[in-house]
C-alpha positions in Angstrom: 116.4 47.5 75.4 113.5 45.1 74.8 114.3 43.3 78.1 114.4 46.7 79.9 111.0 47.6 78.3 109.5 44.2 79.2 110.6 44.6 82.8 109.1 48.0 82.9 105.9 46.8 81.3 105.6 43.9 83.7 106.2 46.2 86.7 103.5 48.5 85.4 101.0 45.7 84.8 101.2 44.5 88.4 101.1 48.0 90.0 98.5 49.9 88.0 94.8 49.3 88.4 93.0 52.5 87.7 91.1 53.1 84.5 90.6 56.4 82.7 90.1 57.7 79.2 92.3 60.8 79.5 95.5 61.4 81.5 97.2 64.8 81.2 100.7 63.7 82.2 101.0 60.7 80.0 99.6 62.5 77.0 101.4 65.8 77.1 104.8 64.5 78.3 105.8 67.8 79.7 107.5 66.1 82.6 110.2 64.0 81.0 112.6 64.6 84.0 112.3 62.8 87.3 112.9 66.0 89.2 110.0 67.6 87.3 107.7 64.7 88.4 108.9 65.1 92.0 108.3 68.9 92.0 104.9 68.8 90.3 103.1 65.8 91.7 102.1 64.8 95.2 102.6 61.3 96.6 105.2 60.2 94.1 106.7 56.8 94.8 110.1 56.2 93.3 111.4 52.7 92.8 115.0 52.2 91.6 115.8 49.0 89.7 119.1 47.8 88.3 118.3 49.1 84.8 115.6 51.8 85.3 113.8 54.0 87.7 110.0 54.1 88.0 108.0 57.0 89.4 104.5 56.0 90.3 102.0 58.9 90.6 98.3 59.4 91.0 96.8 62.2 88.9 93.0 62.7 88.8 92.5 59.4 90.6 94.4 57.5 87.9 97.7 55.7 88.8 100.4 55.8 86.2 104.1 55.0 86.0 106.8 57.0 84.4 110.1 55.2 83.5 113.6 56.6 83.2 116.9 54.9 82.3 119.9 55.1 84.6 121.1 58.3 82.9 117.8 59.9 83.8 116.4 60.0 80.3 112.6 59.5 79.9 111.7 56.0 78.5 108.0 56.3 78.7 104.8 56.3 80.7 102.1 53.7 81.2 98.7 53.3 82.6 96.0 50.6 82.7 93.1 51.1 80.4 89.8 49.3 79.9 89.7 46.6 77.2 87.1 48.6 75.2 89.6 51.5 74.9 91.9 49.5 72.7 91.8 50.2 68.9 88.7 48.5 67.4 90.8 46.5 64.9 92.8 45.0 67.9 89.6 44.1 69.7 88.4 42.3 66.6 91.7 40.4 66.2 91.7 39.4 69.9 88.1 38.3 69.8 88.8 36.1 66.7 92.1 34.4 67.8 92.0 34.5 71.6 88.5 33.3 72.5 86.9 33.2 75.9 86.8 31.0 77.9 90.2 29.6 77.0 91.8 33.1 77.2 91.2 35.6 80.0 92.2 39.3 79.6 94.3 40.2 82.7 95.7 43.6 81.8 95.4 46.2 79.1 98.2 48.8 79.2 98.7 52.0 77.2 102.4 52.9 76.9 103.5 56.2 75.6 107.2 56.3 74.8 109.6 59.3 74.7 108.9 59.9 71.0 105.1 60.2 71.7 104.3 56.9 70.1 101.6 54.9 71.7 101.5 51.1 72.0 99.1 48.9 73.8 99.9 45.7 75.6 97.3 43.1 76.5 98.1 40.2 78.8 96.0 37.1 78.1 96.1 34.1 80.3 95.2 30.5 79.9 95.4 27.9 82.6 99.1 27.2 81.8 100.4 30.2 79.8 100.5 34.0 79.5 100.6 35.7 76.1 101.3 39.4 75.9 100.2 41.1 72.7 101.6 44.3 71.4 99.3 46.6 69.5 100.1 49.8 67.6 97.9 52.9 67.3 96.2 51.5 64.1 95.3 48.3 65.9 97.8 46.0 64.3 98.5 43.1 66.7 101.5 40.9 67.2 102.7 38.5 70.0 105.2 40.4 72.2 106.0 37.4 74.5 104.7 34.1 75.8 105.5 32.4 79.1 104.3 29.5 81.2 102.4 30.2 84.3 
């Protein structure tokens, strides 16, 4: 499941680029079914992968992705957010341990899962490596993954 989530997260990080402080679909989770998304939103782009389906939608000029497993169950939804929208505790941790100019923030993603739990993922790059941090709603930060660039 962690690999599936990571694939979905990476896909979202490269396809989302809009910023917003509120997003009705991601926060009320009324549309947990792909058919509901297709019926209620315009310009939906559906991408089928081996282990999940992604529905990309634009709502109020904000792009978001909704993810479903192969059985059609809702996995979660993601959107890019501005760095300053992260929990303040996380911003302090990142500023302390991942200092500029060595680290560059590439993406900040808010991910709301099927249980309405929010996590944040921050991609930090150096010249040779990418570190993705996972942050909970309280701002507790841990390393989700690292990879070479």
